[in-house]
N, C-alpha and C positions, 0 to 999 in steps of 0.2 A: 534627311537631315535641313529643317527650317530654310528656309532665303528667308537672306536681309538684304539690306541697302551700303553702298559703301560708305555712305552719313553716317551711320547707325556702329559700326565697329571701335570696339575700343584700340584704345593707346597698346603697341607693342606685337596688336593680333594678327594673324594671320589668314590670308580668305583667298577664294580661287576665284574668282573674275570669272559669269556664267553667261551675264548678258549686259549689254550700255541698248538700253532704249533708244537713243537718240543716234539719228543716220551723221548726223554732226558732226557727235559728241565722242562715237568707235571709231570714224575716218580723221579726227585730230588724234583722236591715243594710240591705233594704230599705228603709226608714226612714229610713236616712242613706243611701241613694243608690246602693251598695252590694248592685247585681245582676251575673249573665251577661252579660259584653259587654266590663265600666264595666275601662276601665285603674289601675291603682292602684302609686303606688311603696312603699316602704319603709324608709321615714323613717329609725327611731333602732328601736333596741329600749332598758327598761328597765337598769339597769345589772342585777340578776337573768336577763335573762334573759326578762320576761315582764311587763310585756306589748309588744304588737308596736306601731308607733304606723305608721300610713302616710299616703298622701297622698295624697287623693281628690276632683281638682280642684286648687280654692283650701281643703279642710276637711283635716283633717291625724283620721284614726280612729284608736280605741285598740281593739286585738281581741288576747283573750286566747288565746295560745299552744298551748291546748287548743282553741277553738274554729278559732282556725287548721289545726290538722294536718283538717279538717272542709273545710275550701273551697277545692278540687281548681282549680290558678290554669297555665296557658300563660307562656312569655314574649313579651311583645307583639316581636316584629324593629319596629317602624315609633316607636314609645317609646324604643327601648333605643339607636339611634344616635347 
C-alpha cells in the first residue's frame, strides 16, 4: 500500500501514522498520544485549510498544515470499511 502525508488525505479518511519526520514535532505529538501505529481520522479543515482537525480515539487534535506535511501515513484498511 502506498504512503502519503497527512496533509494529502480527505475529510473522513482514516489513516495510520507511519513516521513523523521532525523530531521536535514527534515529541509534541507524542504528548497527545499521536505516535506511529495510531489511527486517526480527518474530521474537518479550518475555513482557509489550516489547521486540520483530527479525531484520535475520543479526542480531537489540531495540526498545522506545514506540520502535516512531515507526517507520513498509510490508509488504514480495517478502520476505513
